[in-house]
ZABALUM-791215 format. One record per residue (C-alpha): residue in one letter; chain; x, y, z. Coordinates in steps of 0.001 Angstrom, whole numbers, padded with zeros to 6 digits, m for minus. Example, Ala and Ser with C-alpha at 12.3 -4.5 7.8 and 13.67 -1.06 7.14 Angstrom:
2
<A A <012300 m004500 007800>>
<S A <013670 m001060 007140>>
// end
This chain:
160
<M A <000015 m000225 m000135>>
<A A <001262 003920 m001086>>
<D A <002399 005875 002028>>
<D A <000816 009259 002046>>
<G A <004276 010544 000133>>
<E A <003831 008484 m002591>>
<R A <000066 008954 m002902>>
<R A <000879 012794 m003076>>
<R A <003408 012567 m005693>>
<V A <000401 011002 m008303>>
<M A <m002291 013354 m007209>>
<P A <m002053 016679 m008988>>
<T A <m001617 019574 m006663>>
<A A <m003790 022495 m006034>>
<E A <m002266 024776 m008684>>
<E A <m002462 021960 m011698>>
<L A <m005796 021182 m010311>>
<R A <m006532 025089 m011071>>
<V A <m004940 025170 m014236>>
<W A <m007192 021994 m015200>>
<R A <m010487 023392 m014514>>
<L A <m009602 026619 m016113>>
<F A <m008704 024582 m019531>>
<I A <m011726 022586 m019027>>
<E A <m014325 025101 m018124>>
<T A <m012894 027327 m020668>>
<A A <m012909 025254 m023217>>
<E A <m016722 023833 m022567>>
<A A <m017364 027747 m022830>>
<L A <m016032 028047 m026094>>
<R A <m017775 024690 m027296>>
<A A <m021169 025862 m026078>>
<E A <m020728 029381 m027638>>
<L A <m020017 028153 m030967>>
<T A <m022952 025648 m031006>>
<S A <m025051 028080 m030057>>
<R A <m024086 030196 m032621>>
<M A <m024134 027624 m035479>>
<Q A <m027321 026357 m034391>>
<S A <m028836 029991 m034404>>
<E A <m027198 031351 m037548>>
<S A <m027600 028268 m040060>>
<A A <m029823 025973 m037837>>
<M A <m027124 022892 m038138>>
<S A <m025821 021056 m035002>>
<P A <m022118 020664 m034473>>
<G A <m022482 017092 m035320>>
<D A <m024216 017734 m038554>>
<Y A <m021724 020085 m039262>>
<A A <m018879 017413 m038472>>
<V A <m020483 014853 m040615>>
<L A <m020429 017126 m043504>>
<L A <m016919 018436 m042745>>
<A A <m015655 015071 m043095>>
<L A <m017369 014141 m046365>>
<H A <m016112 017559 m047603>>
<D A <m012993 016761 m047010>>
<T A <m013023 013269 m049138>>
<D A <m013026 012838 m052798>>
<G A <m016648 012269 m054377>>
<H A <m017741 013702 m050873>>
<R A <m018509 009835 m049807>>
<L A <m017542 007680 m046956>>
<R A <m018383 004314 m045756>>
<S A <m020290 004880 m042668>>
<S A <m017721 002597 m040671>>
<R A <m014782 005399 m041838>>
<L A <m016962 008128 m041001>>
<A A <m017385 006795 m037505>>
<E A <m013682 006597 m037024>>
<V A <m013082 009985 m038478>>
<I A <m015305 012016 m036455>>
<G A <m014785 009610 m033391>>
<W A <m018574 008590 m032589>>
<E A <m019755 005293 m031935>>
<R A <m021387 003569 m035207>>
<S A <m024686 003362 m033164>>
<R A <m024781 007298 m032446>>
<L A <m023775 007984 m036206>>
<S A <m026140 005804 m037606>>
<H A <m029016 007177 m035690>>
<H A <m027680 010767 m036574>>
<L A <m027455 009784 m040280>>
<G A <m031024 009029 m040296>>
<R A <m032184 012192 m038945>>
<M A <m029751 014202 m041490>>
<E A <m031043 011765 m044530>>
<R A <m035039 012779 m043691>>
<R A <m033314 016416 m044105>>
<G A <m031770 015557 m047483>>
<L A <m028238 016709 m046254>>
<I A <m027152 013030 m047222>>
<L A <m027746 009827 m048554>>
<R A <m027062 006319 m047837>>
<E A <m026134 004120 m050646>>
<E A <m024337 000448 m050946>>
<C A <m021187 000416 m051240>>
<A A <m020438 m000349 m054934>>
<A A <m016971 m002210 m054050>>
<D A <m018545 m004423 m050721>>
<S A <m022234 m005013 m050750>>
<R A <m022220 m005220 m046853>>
<G A <m021343 m001859 m046220>>
<A A <m023078 001286 m047013>>
<E A <m021350 004656 m048016>>
<V A <m022658 007896 m046796>>
<V A <m022659 010749 m049451>>
<M A <m023595 014393 m049021>>
<T A <m026148 015552 m051244>>
<D A <m026263 018811 m053155>>
<E A <m028309 020520 m050243>>
<G A <m026012 019224 m047786>>
<A A <m023141 020801 m049652>>
<A A <m025039 023820 m049587>>
<A A <m026181 023990 m045890>>
<F A <m022139 023151 m045399>>
<R A <m020905 026396 m047350>>
<R A <m023747 028373 m045876>>
<A A <m022368 027235 m042339>>
<S A <m019055 027152 m042968>>
<L A <m018317 031428 m043287>>
<P A <m020316 032231 m039833>>
<H A <m018540 029327 m038139>>
<L A <m015011 030334 m039288>>
<R A <m015994 033684 m038729>>
<D A <m016994 032670 m034906>>
<V A <m013473 030659 m034734>>
<R A <m011544 033340 m035457>>
<R A <m013565 035843 m033006>>
<L A <m013438 033949 m030085>>
<F A <m010096 031930 m030680>>
<V A <m007815 032976 m032792>>
<D A <m007809 036529 m032328>>
<A A <m007802 036209 m028429>>
<L A <m004532 034640 m029253>>
<T A <m000892 036354 m029907>>
<P A <000746 034484 m032805>>
<E A <003228 032932 m030077>>
<Q A <000280 031639 m027821>>
<L A <m001666 030153 m030701>>
<A A <001777 028065 m031588>>
<E A <001985 027083 m027795>>
<A A <m001677 025779 m028100>>
<E A <m000831 023930 m030957>>
<G A <002227 022504 m028986>>
<I A <000040 022000 m025897>>
<A A <m002902 020367 m028269>>
<R A <m000559 017983 m029776>>
<A A <001029 016759 m026637>>
<L A <m002009 016065 m025060>>
<R A <m003794 014326 m027900>>
<S A <m000471 012051 m027997>>
<R A <m001021 011097 m024421>>
<V A <m004333 010535 m024899>>
<D A <m003663 008436 m028166>>
<A A <m001124 006387 m026202>>
<A A <m003560 006008 m023536>>
<R A <m006348 004561 m026064>>
<G A <m003289 002072 m027710>>
<S A <m003615 004193 m031056>>
// end
């Protein structure tokens, strides 16, 4: 059993916890504000935008649903339900995969592409105002380094 000295070494200090809480609370506030603005300006959810962005970034604006789930970091069941809602709104179609009949491909429709374009300009403007413009170029570079270090640690913990 660990003594108090060993336990203290593995527990964050009060200062480390203060920084952690500030980081998490700020990230959540930023995400909430961007979500609110996206929904009011374009009637699109962050989930819709994530799906359409992933499709936009591919040749032919299509991906197998299993690959799309990986790209946006969602469980397949969550993605399937969300895609159903997007399909009913005409933003995407699900088609049989030409190369493998066991899978389905998610395809961005013309309506989905138009909705993505309409949402992107105000969203990117908000990202600039709320994130980029709040930081100096040096702070932005530091933020990238911090994000990469955190991502690397999380990926390693997941066994990626």
